[in-house]
PyMOL Python script that loads the backbone (N, CA, C, O; Angstrom):
from pymol import cmd

cmd.read_pdbstr("""\
ATOM      1  N   UNK A   1      -8.097  -8.296  -5.279  1.00  0.00           N
ATOM      2  CA  UNK A   1      -7.442  -8.941  -4.158  1.00  0.00           C
ATOM      3  C   UNK A   1      -7.808  -8.250  -2.842  1.00  0.00           C
ATOM      4  O   UNK A   1      -7.923  -8.907  -1.807  1.00  0.00           O
ATOM      5  N   UNK A   2      -7.988  -6.949  -2.877  1.00  0.00           N
ATOM      6  CA  UNK A   2      -8.321  -6.197  -1.673  1.00  0.00           C
ATOM      7  C   UNK A   2      -9.620  -6.686  -1.055  1.00  0.00           C
ATOM      8  O   UNK A   2      -9.740  -6.738   0.169  1.00  0.00           O
ATOM      9  N   UNK A   3     -10.588  -7.043  -1.875  1.00  0.00           N
ATOM     10  CA  UNK A   3     -11.865  -7.525  -1.356  1.00  0.00           C
ATOM     11  C   UNK A   3     -11.739  -8.913  -0.738  1.00  0.00           C
ATOM     12  O   UNK A   3     -12.551  -9.284   0.109  1.00  0.00           O
ATOM     13  N   UNK A   4     -10.743  -9.676  -1.144  1.00  0.00           N
ATOM     14  CA  UNK A   4     -10.569 -11.032  -0.634  1.00  0.00           C
ATOM     15  C   UNK A   4      -9.863 -11.069   0.713  1.00  0.00           C
ATOM     16  O   UNK A   4     -10.237 -11.857   1.582  1.00  0.00           O
ATOM     17  N   UNK A   5      -8.845 -10.227   0.902  1.00  0.00           N
ATOM     18  CA  UNK A   5      -8.038 -10.329   2.120  1.00  0.00           C
ATOM     19  C   UNK A   5      -8.124  -9.113   3.027  1.00  0.00           C
ATOM     20  O   UNK A   5      -7.832  -9.240   4.217  1.00  0.00           O
ATOM     21  N   UNK A   6      -8.499  -7.970   2.546  1.00  0.00           N
ATOM     22  CA  UNK A   6      -8.555  -6.772   3.375  1.00  0.00           C
ATOM     23  C   UNK A   6      -7.250  -6.006   3.333  1.00  0.00           C
ATOM     24  O   UNK A   6      -6.186  -6.566   3.070  1.00  0.00           O
ATOM     25  N   UNK A   7      -7.352  -4.724   3.597  1.00  0.00           N
ATOM     26  CA  UNK A   7      -6.189  -3.833   3.473  1.00  0.00           C
ATOM     27  C   UNK A   7      -5.107  -4.147   4.508  1.00  0.00           C
ATOM     28  O   UNK A   7      -3.919  -4.026   4.211  1.00  0.00           O
ATOM     29  N   UNK A   8      -5.497  -4.542   5.703  1.00  0.00           N
ATOM     30  CA  UNK A   8      -4.509  -4.827   6.752  1.00  0.00           C
ATOM     31  C   UNK A   8      -3.626  -6.007   6.372  1.00  0.00           C
ATOM     32  O   UNK A   8      -2.401  -5.933   6.466  1.00  0.00           O
ATOM     33  N   UNK A   9      -4.253  -7.088   5.944  1.00  0.00           N
ATOM     34  CA  UNK A   9      -3.488  -8.277   5.562  1.00  0.00           C
ATOM     35  C   UNK A   9      -2.685  -8.025   4.294  1.00  0.00           C
ATOM     36  O   UNK A   9      -1.619  -8.611   4.105  1.00  0.00           O
ATOM     37  N   UNK A  10      -3.189  -7.163   3.432  1.00  0.00           N
ATOM     38  CA  UNK A  10      -2.473  -6.868   2.200  1.00  0.00           C
ATOM     39  C   UNK A  10      -1.208  -6.054   2.469  1.00  0.00           C
ATOM     40  O   UNK A  10      -0.195  -6.241   1.794  1.00  0.00           O
ATOM     41  N   UNK A  11      -1.262  -5.150   3.453  1.00  0.00           N
ATOM     42  CA  UNK A  11      -0.113  -4.297   3.775  1.00  0.00           C
ATOM     43  C   UNK A  11       0.861  -4.926   4.770  1.00  0.00           C
ATOM     44  O   UNK A  11       2.011  -4.494   4.847  1.00  0.00           O
ATOM     45  N   UNK A  12       0.441  -5.921   5.524  1.00  0.00           N
ATOM     46  CA  UNK A  12       1.288  -6.518   6.556  1.00  0.00           C
ATOM     47  C   UNK A  12       2.635  -7.016   6.032  1.00  0.00           C
ATOM     48  O   UNK A  12       3.656  -6.765   6.672  1.00  0.00           O
ATOM     49  N   UNK A  13       2.680  -7.715   4.889  1.00  0.00           N
ATOM     50  CA  UNK A  13       3.980  -8.209   4.414  1.00  0.00           C
ATOM     51  C   UNK A  13       4.976  -7.100   4.062  1.00  0.00           C
ATOM     52  O   UNK A  13       6.167  -7.374   3.916  1.00  0.00           O
ATOM     53  N   UNK A  14       4.517  -5.867   3.925  1.00  0.00           N
ATOM     54  CA  UNK A  14       5.461  -4.776   3.662  1.00  0.00           C
ATOM     55  C   UNK A  14       6.434  -4.585   4.825  1.00  0.00           C
ATOM     56  O   UNK A  14       7.515  -4.025   4.646  1.00  0.00           O
ATOM     57  N   UNK A  15       6.052  -5.048   6.008  1.00  0.00           N
ATOM     58  CA  UNK A  15       6.951  -4.965   7.162  1.00  0.00           C
ATOM     59  C   UNK A  15       8.152  -5.883   7.015  1.00  0.00           C
ATOM     60  O   UNK A  15       9.126  -5.762   7.757  1.00  0.00           O
ATOM     61  N   UNK A  16       8.087  -6.793   6.067  1.00  0.00           N
ATOM     62  CA  UNK A  16       9.197  -7.731   5.851  1.00  0.00           C
ATOM     63  C   UNK A  16      10.215  -7.210   4.832  1.00  0.00           C
ATOM     64  O   UNK A  16      11.181  -7.903   4.514  1.00  0.00           O
ATOM     65  N   UNK A  17      10.004  -6.002   4.323  1.00  0.00           N
ATOM     66  CA  UNK A  17      10.935  -5.442   3.341  1.00  0.00           C
ATOM     67  C   UNK A  17      12.310  -5.212   3.965  1.00  0.00           C
ATOM     68  O   UNK A  17      13.327  -5.534   3.351  1.00  0.00           O
ATOM     69  N   UNK A  18      12.352  -4.663   5.166  1.00  0.00           N
ATOM     70  CA  UNK A  18      13.646  -4.396   5.813  1.00  0.00           C
ATOM     71  C   UNK A  18      14.443  -5.684   6.069  1.00  0.00           C
ATOM     72  O   UNK A  18      15.627  -5.732   5.735  1.00  0.00           O
ATOM     73  N   UNK A  19      13.835  -6.727   6.649  1.00  0.00           N
ATOM     74  CA  UNK A  19      14.601  -7.966   6.813  1.00  0.00           C
ATOM     75  C   UNK A  19      15.034  -8.576   5.480  1.00  0.00           C
ATOM     76  O   UNK A  19      16.144  -9.096   5.366  1.00  0.00           O
ATOM     77  N   UNK A  20      14.173  -8.514   4.488  1.00  0.00           N
ATOM     78  CA  UNK A  20      14.533  -9.067   3.173  1.00  0.00           C
ATOM     79  C   UNK A  20      15.689  -8.296   2.562  1.00  0.00           C
ATOM     80  O   UNK A  20      16.569  -8.885   1.934  1.00  0.00           O
ATOM     81  N   UNK A  21      15.693  -6.987   2.742  1.00  0.00           N
ATOM     82  CA  UNK A  21      16.783  -6.163   2.230  1.00  0.00           C
ATOM     83  C   UNK A  21      18.090  -6.480   2.953  1.00  0.00           C
ATOM     84  O   UNK A  21      19.148  -6.557   2.328  1.00  0.00           O
ATOM     85  N   UNK A  22      18.014  -6.662   4.267  1.00  0.00           N
ATOM     86  CA  UNK A  22      19.220  -7.000   5.034  1.00  0.00           C
ATOM     87  C   UNK A  22      19.779  -8.356   4.605  1.00  0.00           C
ATOM     88  O   UNK A  22      20.991  -8.516   4.461  1.00  0.00           O
ATOM     89  N   UNK A  23      18.897  -9.323   4.403  1.00  0.00           N
ATOM     90  CA  UNK A  23      19.345 -10.652   3.961  1.00  0.00           C
ATOM     91  C   UNK A  23      19.954 -10.585   2.559  1.00  0.00           C
ATOM     92  O   UNK A  23      20.981 -11.209   2.294  1.00  0.00           O
ATOM     93  N   UNK A  24      19.326  -9.837   1.678  1.00  0.00           N
ATOM     94  CA  UNK A  24      19.844  -9.699   0.321  1.00  0.00           C
ATOM     95  C   UNK A  24      21.205  -9.022   0.332  1.00  0.00           C
ATOM     96  O   UNK A  24      22.116  -9.432  -0.387  1.00  0.00           O
ATOM     97  N   UNK A  25      21.339  -7.985   1.148  1.00  0.00           N
ATOM     98  CA  UNK A  25      22.628  -7.309   1.264  1.00  0.00           C
ATOM     99  C   UNK A  25      23.708  -8.228   1.790  1.00  0.00           C
ATOM    100  O   UNK A  25      24.861  -8.150   1.366  1.00  0.00           O
ATOM    101  N   UNK A  26      23.341  -9.094   2.708  1.00  0.00           N
ATOM    102  CA  UNK A  26      24.320 -10.044   3.249  1.00  0.00           C
ATOM    103  C   UNK A  26      24.733 -11.070   2.203  1.00  0.00           C
ATOM    104  O   UNK A  26      25.911 -11.405   2.073  1.00  0.00           O
ATOM    105  N   UNK A  27      23.745 -11.563   1.460  1.00  0.00           N
ATOM    106  CA  UNK A  27      24.054 -12.610   0.473  1.00  0.00           C
ATOM    107  C   UNK A  27      24.781 -12.054  -0.753  1.00  0.00           C
ATOM    108  O   UNK A  27      25.747 -12.656  -1.222  1.00  0.00           O
ATOM    109  N   UNK A  28      24.334 -10.933  -1.266  1.00  0.00           N
ATOM    110  CA  UNK A  28      24.890 -10.421  -2.520  1.00  0.00           C
ATOM    111  C   UNK A  28      26.085  -9.494  -2.331  1.00  0.00           C
ATOM    112  O   UNK A  28      26.998  -9.475  -3.156  1.00  0.00           O
ATOM    113  N   UNK A  29      26.077  -8.730  -1.252  1.00  0.00           N
ATOM    114  CA  UNK A  29      27.126  -7.725  -1.074  1.00  0.00           C
ATOM    115  C   UNK A  29      28.093  -8.043   0.055  1.00  0.00           C
ATOM    116  O   UNK A  29      29.063  -7.317   0.275  1.00  0.00           O
ATOM    117  N   UNK A  30      27.827  -9.133   0.772  1.00  0.00           N
ATOM    118  CA  UNK A  30      28.721  -9.514   1.856  1.00  0.00           C
ATOM    119  C   UNK A  30      28.614  -8.629   3.079  1.00  0.00           C
ATOM    120  O   UNK A  30      29.541  -8.585   3.888  1.00  0.00           O
ATOM    121  N   UNK A  31      27.499  -7.919   3.233  1.00  0.00           N
ATOM    122  CA  UNK A  31      27.321  -7.068   4.406  1.00  0.00           C
ATOM    123  C   UNK A  31      27.124  -7.946   5.639  1.00  0.00           C
ATOM    124  O   UNK A  31      26.527  -9.019   5.549  1.00  0.00           O
ATOM    125  N   UNK A  32      27.617  -7.500   6.773  1.00  0.00           N
ATOM    126  CA  UNK A  32      27.485  -8.329   7.982  1.00  0.00           C
ATOM    127  C   UNK A  32      26.060  -8.322   8.525  1.00  0.00           C
ATOM    128  O   UNK A  32      25.377  -7.298   8.500  1.00  0.00           O
ATOM    129  N   UNK A  33      25.624  -9.479   9.016  1.00  0.00           N
ATOM    130  CA  UNK A  33      24.359  -9.576   9.739  1.00  0.00           C
ATOM    131  C   UNK A  33      24.707  -9.679  11.218  1.00  0.00           C
ATOM    132  O   UNK A  33      25.188 -10.715  11.676  1.00  0.00           O
ATOM    133  N   UNK A  34      24.468  -8.624  11.951  1.00  0.00           N
ATOM    134  CA  UNK A  34      24.797  -8.619  13.374  1.00  0.00           C
ATOM    135  C   UNK A  34      23.668  -9.262  14.171  1.00  0.00           C
ATOM    136  O   UNK A  34      22.578  -9.491  13.647  1.00  0.00           O
ATOM    137  N   UNK A  35      23.936  -9.548  15.429  1.00  0.00           N
ATOM    138  CA  UNK A  35      22.908 -10.093  16.303  1.00  0.00           C
ATOM    139  C   UNK A  35      21.741  -9.118  16.453  1.00  0.00           C
ATOM    140  O   UNK A  35      20.587  -9.536  16.546  1.00  0.00           O
ATOM    141  N   UNK A  36      22.039  -7.841  16.474  1.00  0.00           N
ATOM    142  CA  UNK A  36      20.981  -6.837  16.585  1.00  0.00           C
ATOM    143  C   UNK A  36      20.091  -6.854  15.345  1.00  0.00           C
ATOM    144  O   UNK A  36      18.873  -6.720  15.453  1.00  0.00           O
ATOM    145  N   UNK A  37      20.688  -7.015  14.185  1.00  0.00           N
ATOM    146  CA  UNK A  37      19.909  -7.107  12.946  1.00  0.00           C
ATOM    147  C   UNK A  37      19.026  -8.338  12.970  1.00  0.00           C
ATOM    148  O   UNK A  37      17.840  -8.262  12.647  1.00  0.00           O
ATOM    149  N   UNK A  38      19.594  -9.471  13.349  1.00  0.00           N
ATOM    150  CA  UNK A  38      18.816 -10.713  13.420  1.00  0.00           C
ATOM    151  C   UNK A  38      17.715 -10.622  14.463  1.00  0.00           C
ATOM    152  O   UNK A  38      16.623 -11.153  14.261  1.00  0.00           O
ATOM    153  N   UNK A  39      17.990  -9.955  15.574  1.00  0.00           N
ATOM    154  CA  UNK A  39      16.969  -9.773  16.614  1.00  0.00           C
ATOM    155  C   UNK A  39      15.835  -8.889  16.101  1.00  0.00           C
ATOM    156  O   UNK A  39      14.693  -9.033  16.537  1.00  0.00           O
ATOM    157  N   UNK A  40      16.134  -7.995  15.198  1.00  0.00           N
ATOM    158  CA  UNK A  40      15.101  -7.137  14.623  1.00  0.00           C
ATOM    159  C   UNK A  40      14.178  -7.870  13.678  1.00  0.00           C
ATOM    160  O   UNK A  40      13.063  -7.413  13.424  1.00  0.00           O
ATOM    161  N   UNK A  41      14.620  -9.001  13.151  1.00  0.00           N
ATOM    162  CA  UNK A  41      13.763  -9.797  12.264  1.00  0.00           C
ATOM    163  C   UNK A  41      12.557 -10.360  13.023  1.00  0.00           C
ATOM    164  O   UNK A  41      11.466 -10.474  12.462  1.00  0.00           O
ATOM    165  N   UNK A  42      12.753 -10.709  14.284  1.00  0.00           N
ATOM    166  CA  UNK A  42      11.693 -11.356  15.063  1.00  0.00           C
ATOM    167  C   UNK A  42      10.447 -10.483  15.213  1.00  0.00           C
ATOM    168  O   UNK A  42       9.347 -10.971  14.955  1.00  0.00           O
ATOM    169  N   UNK A  43      10.565  -9.224  15.613  1.00  0.00           N
ATOM    170  CA  UNK A  43       9.342  -8.412  15.721  1.00  0.00           C
ATOM    171  C   UNK A  43       8.653  -8.198  14.373  1.00  0.00           C
ATOM    172  O   UNK A  43       7.426  -8.133  14.299  1.00  0.00           O
ATOM    173  N   UNK A  44       9.442  -8.090  13.323  1.00  0.00           N
ATOM    174  CA  UNK A  44       8.843  -7.923  11.987  1.00  0.00           C
ATOM    175  C   UNK A  44       8.034  -9.155  11.606  1.00  0.00           C
ATOM    176  O   UNK A  44       6.872  -9.046  11.213  1.00  0.00           O
ATOM    177  N   UNK A  45       8.641 -10.309  11.722  1.00  0.00           N
ATOM    178  CA  UNK A  45       7.948 -11.546  11.379  1.00  0.00           C
ATOM    179  C   UNK A  45       6.799 -11.848  12.324  1.00  0.00           C
ATOM    180  O   UNK A  45       5.737 -12.297  11.896  1.00  0.00           O
ATOM    181  N   UNK A  46       7.011 -11.603  13.601  1.00  0.00           N
ATOM    182  CA  UNK A  46       5.949 -11.830  14.583  1.00  0.00           C
ATOM    183  C   UNK A  46       4.755 -10.919  14.353  1.00  0.00           C
ATOM    184  O   UNK A  46       3.607 -11.352  14.454  1.00  0.00           O
ATOM    185  N   UNK A  47       5.021  -9.675  14.048  1.00  0.00           N
ATOM    186  CA  UNK A  47       3.939  -8.731  13.779  1.00  0.00           C
ATOM    187  C   UNK A  47       3.125  -9.130  12.565  1.00  0.00           C
ATOM    188  O   UNK A  47       1.896  -9.062  12.581  1.00  0.00           O
ATOM    189  N   UNK A  48       3.805  -9.540  11.523  1.00  0.00           N
ATOM    190  CA  UNK A  48       3.099  -9.983  10.308  1.00  0.00           C
ATOM    191  C   UNK A  48       2.273 -11.228  10.616  1.00  0.00           C
ATOM    192  O   UNK A  48       1.131 -11.338  10.170  1.00  0.00           O
ATOM    193  N   UNK A  49       2.833 -12.155  11.367  1.00  0.00           N
ATOM    194  CA  UNK A  49       2.100 -13.380  11.714  1.00  0.00           C
ATOM    195  C   UNK A  49       0.842 -13.056  12.518  1.00  0.00           C
ATOM    196  O   UNK A  49      -0.226 -13.609  12.255  1.00  0.00           O
ATOM    197  N   UNK A  50       0.966 -12.167  13.489  1.00  0.00           N
ATOM    198  CA  UNK A  50      -0.194 -11.786  14.302  1.00  0.00           C
ATOM    199  C   UNK A  50      -1.275 -11.161  13.442  1.00  0.00           C
ATOM    200  O   UNK A  50      -2.448 -11.513  13.567  1.00  0.00           O
ATOM    201  N   UNK A  51      -0.897 -10.242  12.575  1.00  0.00           N
ATOM    202  CA  UNK A  51      -1.874  -9.574  11.716  1.00  0.00           C
ATOM    203  C   UNK A  51      -2.579 -10.576  10.818  1.00  0.00           C
ATOM    204  O   UNK A  51      -3.801 -10.527  10.677  1.00  0.00           O
ATOM    205  N   UNK A  52      -1.832 -11.477  10.213  1.00  0.00           N
ATOM    206  CA  UNK A  52      -2.437 -12.441   9.295  1.00  0.00           C
ATOM    207  C   UNK A  52      -3.351 -13.425  10.019  1.00  0.00           C
ATOM    208  O   UNK A  52      -4.390 -13.808   9.481  1.00  0.00           O
ATOM    209  N   UNK A  53      -2.983 -13.839  11.226  1.00  0.00           N
ATOM    210  CA  UNK A  53      -3.828 -14.750  11.999  1.00  0.00           C
ATOM    211  C   UNK A  53      -5.121 -14.054  12.415  1.00  0.00           C
ATOM    212  O   UNK A  53      -6.204 -14.627  12.296  1.00  0.00           O
ATOM    213  N   UNK A  54      -5.009 -12.821  12.902  1.00  0.00           N
ATOM    214  CA  UNK A  54      -6.203 -12.084  13.312  1.00  0.00           C
ATOM    215  C   UNK A  54      -7.114 -11.835  12.118  1.00  0.00           C
ATOM    216  O   UNK A  54      -8.332 -11.975  12.232  1.00  0.00           O
ATOM    217  N   UNK A  55      -6.549 -11.471  10.984  1.00  0.00           N
ATOM    218  CA  UNK A  55      -7.347 -11.257   9.764  1.00  0.00           C
ATOM    219  C   UNK A  55      -8.049 -12.541   9.339  1.00  0.00           C
ATOM    220  O   UNK A  55      -9.219 -12.512   8.956  1.00  0.00           O
ATOM    221  N   UNK A  56      -7.340 -13.668   9.405  1.00  0.00           N
ATOM    222  CA  UNK A  56      -7.929 -14.941   8.998  1.00  0.00           C
ATOM    223  C   UNK A  56      -9.084 -15.315   9.924  1.00  0.00           C
ATOM    224  O   UNK A  56     -10.122 -15.794   9.468  1.00  0.00           O
ATOM    225  N   UNK A  57      -8.901 -15.099  11.213  1.00  0.00           N
ATOM    226  CA  UNK A  57      -9.985 -15.413  12.152  1.00  0.00           C
ATOM    227  C   UNK A  57     -11.189 -14.500  11.937  1.00  0.00           C
ATOM    228  O   UNK A  57     -12.332 -14.948  12.029  1.00  0.00           O
ATOM    229  N   UNK A  58     -10.943 -13.237  11.654  1.00  0.00           N
ATOM    230  CA  UNK A  58     -12.031 -12.293  11.398  1.00  0.00           C
ATOM    231  C   UNK A  58     -12.774 -12.664  10.116  1.00  0.00           C
ATOM    232  O   UNK A  58     -13.997 -12.537  10.046  1.00  0.00           O
ATOM    233  N   UNK A  59     -12.051 -13.113   9.121  1.00  0.00           N
ATOM    234  CA  UNK A  59     -12.669 -13.510   7.860  1.00  0.00           C
ATOM    235  C   UNK A  59     -13.538 -14.743   8.061  1.00  0.00           C
ATOM    236  O   UNK A  59     -14.643 -14.822   7.524  1.00  0.00           O
ATOM    237  N   UNK A  60     -13.037 -15.712   8.840  1.00  0.00           N
ATOM    238  CA  UNK A  60     -13.820 -16.920   9.104  1.00  0.00           C
ATOM    239  C   UNK A  60     -15.063 -16.605   9.939  1.00  0.00           C
ATOM    240  O   UNK A  60     -16.111 -17.220   9.742  1.00  0.00           O
ATOM    241  N   UNK A  61     -14.955 -15.661  10.861  1.00  0.00           N
ATOM    242  CA  UNK A  61     -16.088 -15.294  11.701  1.00  0.00           C
ATOM    243  C   UNK A  61     -17.180 -14.601  10.883  1.00  0.00           C
ATOM    244  O   UNK A  61     -18.366 -14.736  11.182  1.00  0.00           O
ATOM    245  N   UNK A  62     -16.771 -13.857   9.848  1.00  0.00           N
ATOM    246  CA  UNK A  62     -17.723 -13.166   8.990  1.00  0.00           C
ATOM    247  C   UNK A  62     -18.436 -14.108   8.043  1.00  0.00           C
ATOM    248  O   UNK A  62     -19.550 -13.828   7.600  1.00  0.00           O
ATOM    249  N   UNK A  63     -17.797 -15.225   7.731  1.00  0.00           N
ATOM    250  CA  UNK A  63     -18.368 -16.166   6.742  1.00  0.00           C
ATOM    251  C   UNK A  63     -19.468 -17.018   7.303  1.00  0.00           C
ATOM    252  O   UNK A  63     -20.033 -17.846   6.589  1.00  0.00           O
TER     253      UNK A  63
END
""", "prot")
cmd.dss("prot")
cmd.show_as("cartoon", "prot")
cmd.util.cbc("prot")
cmd.orient("prot")
């Protein structure tokens, strides 16, 4: 898989572990999701999206 997508794109989704953990804690344990927590989801998701788009464009340019 590493040869297909590259190390950057492979590691990018790891940035979504914190938001996924917060959501799971809210759903299963009833922990509160504050506005600050929800606001923190945006940079995580945005960063992953940017990395994946740049990787995809670089892959297409190489092909």
